[in-house]
C-alpha positions, -999 to 999 in steps of 0.1 A, spaced: 493 295 -21 486 311 12 499 281 32 526 257 20 516 221 25 541 193 18 530 156 13 551 126 5 531 99 -14 543 63 -18 527 44 -47 533 8 -54 550 -6 -85 521 -31 -87 496 -2 -90 510 3 -126 500 -32 -135 463 -39 -133 464 -76 -141 483 -102 -161 466 -90 -193 478 -54 -190 515 -55 -185 529 -36 -215 546 -2 -213 515 13 -228 493 -4 -202 516 8 -174 515 44 -188 477 44 -187 477 31 -152 501 58 -141 477 83 -157 449 71 -135 470 76 -103 483 110 -116 447 122 -119 441 117 -81 474 132 -72 465 162 -93 435 167 -71 459 173 -42 481 196 -61 452 216 -73 442 219 -36 475 235 -28 498 206 -19 534 203 -29 540 166 -34 570 144 -35 562 110 -50 580 77 -42 571 46 -62 576 9 -62 593 -10 -91 592 -47 -83 574 -59 -114 594 -35 -137 627 -47 -124 616 -82 -129 608 -75 -165 642 -59 -171 660 -89 -155 639 -114 -175 647 -96 -208 684 -94 -198 686 -131 -190 669 -141 -223 691 -118 -243 722 -131 -226 713 -167 -234 701 -161 -269 724 -134 -282 754 -133 -258 744 -99 -245 756 -87 -212 733 -90 -182 721 -58 -164 732 -55 -127 704 -52 -102 712 -17 -91 713 -5 -127 678 -21 -132 667 1 -104 681 32 -121 665 22 -154 630 19 -137 634 52 -120 638 68 -153 610 49 -171 584 51 -143 594 87 -135 588 96 -171 553 80 -171 543 97 -138 557 131 -146 543 133 -181 509 121 -170 508 145 -141 520 174 -161 494 167 -188 466 164 -162 477 197 -145 478 214 -179 442 202 -187 431 218 -154 449 250 -161 473 245 -132 509 257 -138 532 235 -117 565 220 -128 571 183 -123 605 166 -123 621 132 -116 653 128 -97 673 96 -102 680 89 -66 706 68 -47 698 56 -12 726 46 10 723 15 32 746 2 59 770 -24 45 768 -42 79 730 -43 79 720 -78 91 699 -82 59 732 -88 40 737 -119 61 702 -133 53 692 -123 18 655 -130 14 640 -109 -15 634 -131 -46 643 -115 -79 647 -126 -115 636 -158 -133 631 -193 -119 660 -217 -126 666 -254 -123 689 -265 -95 719 -270 -117 718 -235 -132 711 -220 -98 741 -236 -82 763 -227 -112 753 -190 -108 760 -192 -71 794 -206 -77 804 -183 -106 786 -151 -97 783 -153 -59 745 -153 -60 725 -164 -31 699 -189 -44 670 -207 -28 644 -233 -38 610 -217 -40 582 -239 -28 587 -265 -55 584 -240 -83 622 -239 -90 652 -220 -78 655 -182 -76 681 -157 -67 675 -138 -34 691 -105 -24 691 -85 9 665 -58 18 684 -35 41 670 -4 57 676 30 41 700 53 59 707 83 37 691 98 6 721 108 -14 704 134 -36 683 148 -7 696 184 -10 686 185 -46 652 170 -38 646 195 -10 656 224 -33 630 213 -58 602 208 -32 610 241 -15 606 257 -49 571 241 -52 582 216 -79 564 183 -78 592 158 -75 593 120 -83 621 105 -62 634 75 -42 619 53 -70 618 16 -61 632 26 -27 661 42 -43 692 28 -61 709 9 -32 744 21 -26 769 19 3 792 47 14 829 40 13 854 53 39 866 80 15 830 94 11 824 78 -23 795 55 -31 792 21 -47 761 3 -59 751 -30 -43 727 -58 -53 699 -52 -29 662 -41 -28 651 -13 -5 615 -12 6 598 18 -11 576 25 18 606 28 42 625 50 17 594 72 13 591 73 51 627 85 54 620 111 28 589 124 46 610 126 78 638 145 62 614 169 44 594 174 77 564 166 56 529 177 68 515 143 56 528 109 46 505 90 23 508 54 14 487 46 -17 479 10 -19 452 -15 -31 427 -11 -3 406 18 8 413 13 45 435 -7 68 417 -37 84 423 -57 115 420 -95 109 420 -88 71 401 -114 51 388 -131 82 352 -133 94 360 -108 122 375 -83 98 373 -47 111 381 -17 89 398 12 107 391 49 102 418 60 126 447 46 147 471 62 171 508 55 170 505 33 201 476 14 186 495 8 154 524 -6 173 501 -28 194 483 -42 164 516 -49 146 531 -66 177 500 -89 179 512 -103 146 478 -115 133 464 -84 116 489 -73 89 504 -96 63 542 -97 63 546 -91 26 519 -64 21 504 -43 49 530 -49 77 558 -30 60 535 -1 54 525 1 90 562 -1 100 570 27 77 542 48 92 554 40 127 589 51 118 577 84 104 555 92 134 582 81 159 606 105 142 582 134 148 559 130 118 526 148 121 501 124 104 499 96 79 472 82 56 467 48 40 442 44 12 439 36 -25 446 62 -52 410 68 -62 401 77 -26 429 101 -18 407 131 -23 378 118 -2 403 107 25 417 142 27 382 154 32 378 130 61 354 107 43 375 75 41 410 60 44 428 51 76 445 80 94 474 73 118 483 100 142 508 104 171 
């Protein structure tokens, strides 16, 4: 490669699940292969890529299996942060094998590796005072209050559908294994990291770490990674080809390009980007660019190549 180009790509955990009829491990593996195909286009074009991914549905499956096994067989339940570690391994395996196979088919010799990654958060983050991220199965009120009393869970009633556990979603502060990740990326190794936003941990006064029950947004963790790597490009791969103003409304307007100032303005207006979907992505991009990032791209996996050629996608620049 005459010029080294580094990109961080964040792909959603939901992108591995096409619909409710395709949720098995095999289905998810095939979906990972489709995304890997488009990432391989970038690698073949000379990019070194670090890949972050979501894990929401997969953590939900592990929690559900754990809860069923605990009730039926007396098995121990799996702590939330361990579920995150489990999914980093499983999803990382699916991505790295698919990507390596695709590169091999193309005659491209590039190593691919997954790093089980801890991400430290501030134990005093306000999110810990107001847990809001629902996880696990629905419960009746009696079971929910029992778990709250016995296990210290925060539980809420969810729109008449039952009760659920909620956990905090604090901001990422430190990628614990960053030095290892940077060593791999500097060596040209395609690296899967900060899976599911990273395994959430807090740093003790003596410098040691301890896992906490929380969920870190994968776009924010990927944004932090892109900042720390001084990446040339931050890509958020999502379900839509471009970002839209007034999404889903009669006056919907698809955007080819935004400046940082425009992105902040549209976000502040509060009517364009849905709180649970596009808004966190725009915030993650803003954080990257405000920290000195060069450029960001939001598009869907199948259009990454076309977007890099300037044909589609939404580019956000300083």
